[in-house]
C-alpha positions in Angstrom: -0.1 -0.1 0.0 1.3 3.4 -1.0 2.8 5.6 2.1 1.6 9.1 2.6 4.3 11.6 1.4 6.2 13.4 4.6 5.8 17.2 4.3 9.1 18.8 5.3 7.4 22.2 6.2 7.6 22.5 10.3 6.7 25.5 12.3 8.6 26.2 15.4 8.0 28.8 17.9 6.1 31.7 16.8 7.6 31.6 13.3 5.2 31.0 10.3 6.8 29.3 7.4 5.3 29.1 4.0 6.0 26.1 1.9 6.6 25.7 -1.8 3.1 25.3 -2.7 1.9 28.3 -0.9 0.4 26.5 2.1 0.8 28.2 5.4 0.6 26.7 8.8 -0.1 28.3 12.0 1.4 28.0 15.8 0.3 28.8 19.0 1.6 28.3 22.2 5.1 27.2 21.3 3.8 23.7 19.7 5.5 22.6 16.7 2.9 22.0 13.8 3.3 20.0 10.6 1.5 20.6 7.5 -0.9 18.0 6.6 -0.5 16.3 3.3 -2.7 18.0 0.7 -5.4 16.2 -0.7 -4.1 16.2 -4.2 -0.9 14.4 -3.2 -2.9 11.7 -1.2 -4.7 11.2 -4.5 -1.5 11.0 -6.4 0.0 8.7 -4.2 -3.1 6.4 -4.4 -3.4 6.4 -8.4 0.8 5.7 -8.4 0.0 2.7 -6.0 -2.9 1.5 -8.0 -1.0 1.7 -11.1 1.7 -0.4 -9.7 -0.3 -3.0 -8.3 -2.4 -3.3 -11.4 0.8 -3.8 -13.4 2.3 -6.7 -11.0 2.9 -10.1 -12.3 0.2 -12.6 -11.2 2.4 -14.7 -9.0 3.2 -11.8 -6.9 -0.3 -10.8 -6.5 -1.5 -14.3 -5.6 1.3 -14.7 -3.1 0.8 -11.5 -1.6 -3.1 -11.8 -1.3 -2.4 -15.4 0.2 -0.1 -13.8 2.7 -2.6 -11.3 3.7 -5.5 -14.0 4.0 -3.2 -15.9 6.5 -2.1 -13.2 8.4 -5.7 -11.7 9.1 -6.8 -14.8 10.7 -4.8 -13.9 13.9 -7.6 -11.5 14.8 -10.5 -13.8 14.9 -8.3 -16.3 16.7 -7.2 -13.7 19.2 -11.0 -12.9 19.7 -11.8 -16.6 20.6 -9.0 -16.4 23.0 -10.4 -13.5 24.8 -14.1 -15.0 24.6 -12.7 -18.4 26.0 -10.6 -16.8 29.0 -13.1 -13.7 29.8 -15.8 -13.9 32.2 -17.7 -11.5 30.2 -19.1 -12.0 26.8 -20.8 -10.2 24.0 -23.1 -7.2 25.3 -20.3 -6.4 28.1 -18.6 -3.3 27.3 -15.1 -4.3 28.6 -15.0 -7.7 26.6 -16.6 -6.0 23.5 -13.6 -3.3 23.5 -11.2 -6.2 24.0 -12.5 -8.2 21.2 -12.7 -5.1 18.8 -8.8 -4.5 19.7 -8.0 -8.2 18.9 -10.0 -8.1 15.7 -7.8 -5.4 14.5 -4.5 -7.1 15.2 -4.7 -9.0 11.9 -5.2 -5.7 9.9 -2.1 -4.3 11.6 -0.2 -7.5 10.3 -1.4 -7.0 7.0 -1.4 -3.3 6.0 1.8 -2.5 7.9 3.3 -5.7 6.4 2.2 -4.4 3.1 0.3 -7.6 1.7 -2.5 -7.0 -0.6 -6.2 -6.8 1.0 -8.9 -7.0 -1.3 -11.2 -4.6 0.7 -8.4 -1.9 0.3 -8.0 -2.4 -3.4 -11.6 -1.8 -3.6 -10.5 2.0 -3.3 -6.7 2.2 -4.1 -7.0 0.1 -7.5 -10.2 1.9 -8.5 -8.3 5.2 -8.5 -6.2 4.9 -11.6 -9.4 3.7 -13.7 -11.2 6.9 -12.5 -8.0 8.7 -13.6 -8.0 7.0 -17.1 -4.6 5.4 -16.4 -5.6 1.7 -16.0 -8.5 -0.3 -17.7 -11.4 -2.0 -15.7 -9.9 -5.1 -17.3 -6.8 -4.5 -15.3 -9.0 -3.7 -12.2 -11.0 -7.0 -12.3 -7.8 -9.0 -12.8 -6.3 -7.1 -9.6 -9.3 -7.7 -7.7 -9.9 -11.6 -8.8 -6.2 -12.5 -8.0 -6.0 -10.6 -4.6 -9.5 -11.8 -3.6 -8.6 -15.4 -4.3 -5.6 -15.2 -2.5 -7.1 -13.6 0.5 -9.9 -16.4 0.4 -7.5 -19.4 0.2 -5.1 -18.0 2.9 -7.7 -17.5 5.2 -9.1 -21.1 4.6 -5.5 -22.4 5.1 -5.3 -20.3 8.4 -8.4 -21.9 9.5 -7.8 -25.3 9.0 -4.2 -25.2 10.5 -6.1 -23.8 13.7 -8.9 -26.4 13.6 -6.2 -29.2 13.4 -4.0 -27.8 16.3 -6.7 -26.3 18.4 -7.2 -29.4 20.6 -3.6 -29.4 21.5 -3.4 -25.7 21.9 -6.2 -25.6 24.4 -6.3 -21.8 24.4 -10.0 -21.5 22.6 -13.2 -23.2 22.9 -15.4 -24.3 20.0 -18.2 -22.4 21.9 -16.1 -19.2 21.2 -15.6 -19.9 17.7 -19.3 -20.6 17.0 -20.2 -17.1 19.0 -18.1 -15.2 16.7 -19.4 -16.9 13.3 -23.0 -16.5 14.6 -22.6 -12.7 15.1 -22.0 -12.3 11.3 -24.4 -15.1 9.8 -27.4 -14.7 12.4 -28.9 -11.9 10.1 -31.3 -11.8 7.2 -29.7 -11.3 3.7 -30.7 -7.6 3.5 -28.7 -6.6 6.8 -25.5 -8.5 5.4 -25.4 -6.3 2.1 -26.1 -3.1 3.9 -23.7 -3.6 6.7 -21.1 -4.9 4.2 -21.2 -1.6 2.5 -20.5 0.2 5.6 -17.6 -2.1 6.2 -16.3 -1.3 2.8 -16.8 2.3 3.3 -14.7 2.3 6.6 -11.8 0.3 4.7 -11.7 2.8 1.9 -11.4 5.5 4.2 -8.5 3.7 6.2 -6.8 3.1 2.7 -7.0 7.1 2.2 -6.0 7.6 5.9 -3.0 5.5 5.9 -1.9 7.1 2.8 -2.2 10.4 4.2 -0.4 9.5 7.5 3.2 11.0 7.7 4.5 8.2 10.3 4.3 4.7 11.2 2.5 5.3 14.5 0.0 7.5 12.9 -0.9 4.4 10.4 -1.0 1.9 13.3 -3.4 4.2 14.9 -5.6 4.8 12.0 -5.7 1.0 11.2 -6.6 0.3 15.0 -9.3 2.8 15.2 -11.2 1.9 11.9 -11.0 -1.6 12.1 -12.0 -1.8 15.9 -14.8 0.3 14.9 -15.6 -2.5 12.4 -15.2 -5.2 15.1 -17.1 -3.3 17.4 -20.1 -2.6 15.4 -19.9 -6.4 14.3 -20.0 -5.4 10.2 -19.2 -7.9 7.8 -15.8 -7.8 6.5 -15.6 -10.3 3.7 -11.7 -11.6 4.2 -11.7 -11.5 8.1 -15.0 -12.6 8.0 -14.1 -15.6 5.9 -12.0 -16.8 8.7 -14.7 -16.1 11.2 -17.6 -17.9 9.7 -15.3 -20.8 8.2 -14.3 -21.6 11.9 -18.2 -21.7 12.8 -18.7 -24.1 9.9 -15.9 -26.5 10.7 -16.9 -26.2 14.6 -20.5 -25.6 15.2 -23.6 -27.5 13.7 -25.4 -24.1 13.7 -23.3 -22.5 10.8 -23.9 -24.3 7.5 -22.0 -24.2 4.4 -25.1 -22.2 2.8 -24.6 -19.7 5.7 -20.9 -19.2 4.5 -21.8 -18.7 1.0 -24.4 -16.3 1.5 -22.1 -14.4 3.9 -19.2 -14.1 1.6 -21.2 -13.3 -1.5 -23.2 -10.1 -0.1 -20.4 -9.1 2.4 -18.0 -9.1 -0.8 -20.5 -7.2 -2.9 -21.3 -4.8 -0.1 -17.6 -4.2 0.7 -16.7 -3.6 -3.1 -19.6 -0.9 -3.4 -18.6 0.5 -0.2 -14.9 1.3 -1.2 -15.5 2.2 -4.8 -18.5 4.5 -4.4 -18.7 5.9 -1.1 -14.8 6.6 -1.0 -13.0 6.0 -4.0 -15.4 7.8 -6.6 -16.3 10.8 -4.1 -12.8 11.2 -3.0 -11.4 11.2 -6.4 -14.5 13.6 -7.5 -13.9 16.1 -5.0 -10.2 16.5 -5.3 -10.1 16.7 -9.1 -12.7 19.5 -8.7 -10.8 21.7 -6.6 -9.8 19.9 -3.4 -6.9 21.3 -1.1 
């Protein structure tokens, strides 16, 4: 994922420094202030990143997607461990916050590790298409390869945990069942609409991480956004792939049909949220005079 560019213009004490692009910063009470990255630079970085990814070789995209699918599984696994060890459960504020933070761990591994995640590319890879620098065919190829890698990686992670779990003794089947039911125990309309919100938040995350000027800021953005997805129990197609598959393997209450319905509706919703509510809107407002 493309990094946000660091701006070198810093104000110290009571001085005001003008950047080469004519932007000014103000300083009060002796605090150092660093200029925010202009939206045009954020958009430019996203477009360049999208072009680079669309042009990558097939094997590279598949392996990176596979890595992301594996790594993101640590979030649901930690959630199951917390549910097993905690005296509370869903509905208890302390437990909910712990679960949301655990959920975000897999995203930190993936995003800071620069693996390819489908829900990021619903926004990133769409930008060069909007800019006329890539074709929809190239976009579809990227999405397909990354998505396939993510799903296969998540399935492999789930199988490894299911095989090793009895020996690990850190999470109960009931915990995995509770996590899966939080996603599939809804009607189909909810899955689709909530999937749009999850994709919307992931698109915003792609934008914020690109705008961030240091690693600590990126970690904070990843934690805030993905913990919000976890706290709201929104269906994220890639993390949810692992969560619901755990239920399929370990609970009679979660069927393969539940899994298929979840995956299809969450994926479509995520794509719409990332492309329309972030990609298209952000691109449109920046090219029409964004700061």
